[in-house]
N, C-alpha and C positions, 0 to 999 in steps of 0.2 A: 169404285165398285159399290153398288147400293148395298145396304145392310138392313133393308126393311124386314120386319118380322114375318115369319111364315107360319101358317097353321101347323099344328102337330100332325104327325102321320096318323092316319086313321087305322085303328087296330082292326085285326081280322074279325069277322063276324063271330060273336061268342057262341059257344056250343054248351051242351049240358056239362056242368062241372061236377067233379067228384070232390066233395068237401073233406078236408082233413084238418086236424088241429094245427094251427099256425100261430103259436104263442108269440114268436118273435115278429111275425108279420103284423100282428095286431098293434105292434109298436112302431110300424113303418119300416121294418127290415125284411129283406128277402131271405127266405130260408128254404131248405129242402124238405120234402114230405117226411114227417116223422122225426125231424132233427131240428133242434133249436139253434138259432144263430148264436155264435160265441159272444158272451157279454164282456170278455176280458179285453183290455186295451190291446192295440196292435203289437206294441213292444212286448207285452207279456206273452202273447200268442207266439211271436217269433222266437222268444227265448225258450219257450217250452217245446217248440217244434223244430228247432234248428237242424236236428239230425233225424227228422221224421223220414221213414223209408218211403220209397216210391210205392204207391198203392198197388196191390196185387190185382190182377184182372178179376172182374166179377164172375161168380160161378155161372156156368152155362144154364140157360133156361130150358127146361125139358120141353120136347116137342109135344103138340097136342096128341091125345091118345088115338084120335081118328084121323091122323094126318095121312095124306095121300102119299103115293110113291114119290121118292126124291125127284125134284124137278129143278128147272133153271133158277127159280126164285128162292129155293131153300137156303142158299148161302147168303142172301141179302141181309138177313137179320144179323148173322155173325159178322158180316162186313161192317155193318153200322156200329154194333156194340164194341167190336175190336178197335175200331177207329177212335171212338170216344175214349175208351180205356187208354189207348196209346197217347192221345193228346193230353189227358190228365197227367199221365206219367211224365210227359215232356215238360209240363209246367214245373214239376219238382226238379227235373234235370236242369232246366233253365235257371231256376232260382239258385241252385247249387253252384252254377258257373258264374254268378254275378260278380263275385270278387275278382276273378281273373279277367273277365271281359264283359263289363256292364252293358255296353252297347249291343253286343250280340245277344246277351241274355235277355234283355228287355224286348228286342225284336222277336226272338224265338218265343218268348212267353206270350206276347200279344198276338202273334200269329196263331198259336195254338188256341187261344181264346176265340179268335175269329173263326177258326175251323170248327170248334165245338158249336158255336152259335149257328153257323151255316148248316151243320148237320141237324140241329134242333129244328131249324126252319124247314128243312127238307122233309122231316117226318112229323111235322106238327100234328097232322091228322091221325097219326098212329100212336099218339100219347094222350092220356087224359089231359084235358085242357089245363086243369090246375097244376098238374105236374109239369107240363110244358112251360107254363108261365113262371113257376118257381125256379126251374132250372135256368131258363133264359135270363131271368132277372138276376140270379146269383152270378152268372158269368158276366153279364153286363156291368154289374156293380164293381166287380174286380177290375174290369177293363177301365172303368172310370177312375178308379183309385190309382191306376198305374199310368194314366195319360200324361201326368206332369213329368214322370220319369222319362217317358219317350221324348217329350219336348226338350228336356235338359240335354239329352244326347244328340238330337238331330238339328237343333237350332244353330249351333256353331258351324256345322258342316253346310247347312242350308245358306247361311250368310256368305260362305265362300263362293257360292254359285251366282250370287247377285252381281250383275254387270253395271258398274258405274265408271265415269270418266276419272274421278279422283278416288282411288282405292284407299288412300291414307285417311280420307274423311270417315271411313268406316271403322277405324282402329278402336275408337272408344266403345263401339258396340261389340266388336270382336273380343276385346279384352274382358268385358263384363260377362259375355256368354261363356267364354272359356273358363273364367273363374267359377262361374256357377256350376259348370260340369265337374270341375276338379273338386269343389267342395262336396258335391254329392257323392263322388267316388270316395273321398276321404272319410266321409261320415258313414259310409256303408248303407246309405238310404235304400239303394236299389235292392240289395240282397234282402233286407228286412221286409220291404213291402212285397217283393215277389214271393218270399217264403210264406208270409201271412196269406197271400192270395191263393197259393197252391194248397195250403192247409184248408182254407175255407171251401175250396172246390173239390177236395178229396172225395166226398161222397157222390159226386156227380155221376161217375161211371157206373157205380152199382145201382143208383136210383134209375138211371137211364135203362140199364139192362133189365131190371125187374119190372118196370112199368111199361116198356115198349110192348106193343102187341106181339103175341106169340108167333104169328106168321106175317111176314112182310111181303107184299106183292108188288109187282112193277107199277100197277096203277097208283099205289100210294106214293111212290117216288115220283111218278109222272106228274101227279097233282102238285106235289111240293115244288118240283122243278118249274112247272108252269107258273105257280104263284110267285116264285123268286124272279123269274124272267119278266113277268108283268110289272112287278115292283121296280125292277131295274129300269125298264123302259119308261115307266111313269116318272121315276126320279130323274132320268135323263131329260125328259121333256120339261120338267119343272125347273131344272138347273139351267137349261138352255134359254128358257123364257125369262127367268129372273135369276141371273148368276150371282147369288150371294154366297158367303162362306158356308152357311148352314146347308144349303141345298147342294152345293158342290161336294161337301163332305158326305151327305146322304147318298148321293149318286155313287161315290166311290165305294161306300159300304155295300151297296146293292150289287155292284159289279163283282166285288170280292165274294159275296154270297154265292152268286151263280158260278163263279170260277171254282170255288172249293167244292161245291156240290157236284159239278161235272168231274172234277178230279176224283172225288170219292166214288162216284158211279163207274168211272172209267177203270178204277182199280179192280173192279169185279167183272169187267167186260173184255174178253180176249181180242175183240176187233174194234176197240175204241179208236176214234180218230182225234188226233190232238190239235188239229189246225185251229178249231174254234176255241179250245181251251187255252192254247198259247196266245191267241189274239186277245182274249179276256185278261190273261195275266199281264200282257204288255200294256193294255189299257189301264189296268189297276195301278201299275207302276207309274204310268204317266200322270194319272190323277193323284197318286201319292206325292209326286213332286210338286203338284199344284197345292195340295193341302199342307205340305211342309212350308211352302212360301206363305200361305195364309196364316199358319201358326206363327211364323216369324213376324209377319205384319201385325198380328194381334199383340204380340209381345212388345214390339216397338211402339205401337200406339198407346200402350199402357204406361209408357215412360214419358215424362214431361220434359226431360233434359235432352241434350244432344245438339241444340241449336240448329244451324243450317244443315248439318249432316243428317239430322232426323228427317227433314223434309226430302233431302236427296235420296235417302234410303227408301222412304215410303213411296216416292214417285217411281223408283226403280222396281220396287216390289209390285206395285200396281201394274206396271207394264209387263213384268214377267208372269204374273198370275193370268192376266188377260191372254197373253200369247200361249201359255201352256194349256189353258182351258180350251182355247179355240182349237188347238191341235188335238186335244182329247175328244172334243166333239166331232171333229172330222173323222177320227179313227172309229169312234163309237157309232157313227151313222151307218156304216156298213155292218158293223157287228150286231146291231139290234134291228135289222130289217126283218129278220125271220119272225114268223108268228110263233106263239108259244106252243100251239098244238103241233106244228111242224117240227119244232125243236124236240119235243118229247118223242115224236115218231122217229126222228133221225137217231136219237140216242137209243131208243129201243132196238133199232136195226143193228146196233153193236152186238146185241145178244142174239138176234135172229140169225145172223150170219154164222154163228157157231151152233145153231140149233138149240139155244138155251132159253128162248123166250116162249113162255106158254101163257102169257097174260097180255091181252090187248090193251091199247091205250084207252083211257076212260073218255067218255063223252065230255064235252065242255060243261063245266059246272054252272 
């Protein structure tokens, strides 16, 4: 599989920014508006916050004085802020469960991170740009700090799925991966990093609730959904044209973005249709299997030992990755045929059927 470099993703067109003091960012760290990033080492933060309570929901934001009579869209803002608050709380719950079940805790923690980021992408235009950027970067940075934890948990199980004629040839790799996972469990590394990450992101829910526009209309969600859909289709095309690890991973992230955005919107729509959502969830799982294999391949390539078993394993991984990605492309071809404007109109119909839609789809930007 080629591994030629790819250009970085083009950032969305910048808009007018609201400047705020960012002392920590001036030193290269992401921070939240009005809050400085912690300068204490991770271990000190963990020790101080081991028993930190789950953050309480942010106070409700008062409705505008001249608000119209209650309509279909009045509950969208509450749905968004409640969702982010719930995901931040789940970060703390996952961190607390890391001692009993590290694998499940890491999975739940990173899933909540992804759901927060997908929500931020959905309402990007309803937040001051600088606030959106700071929140998104803060969540992204915690995700990066926990990616090694995820690898330590999933690589041994991924190795067990690799098909080779001589299973005993993989014993040396299996033993090393299992030992690495056991050492991480014994050291309590998972719990410490998850707790530190949850503490760092504790202000996210309140900042999101305070800075989100007072009234959220369907057209704002429609634009965010369309943007995510277009990015996913673009990522699919790039990965199909040049299937390297970076582009396949990017495609998977964009699929998950759309999936979680549709899940969130469907939670407020009485007549939501789950067929498309379930198809995206299945596609994300399929791509997840491929990226797990890629992570294992990267780990094996970083080791110089292993002799003939190393080449045997790499060859088997290359074949499994190619097969898995080909299947994912086949599934995604049907899933992404729909135009972005048709998608947003279809999703809006979930509200129309219940007489809840009073805001038309926006024109193409």
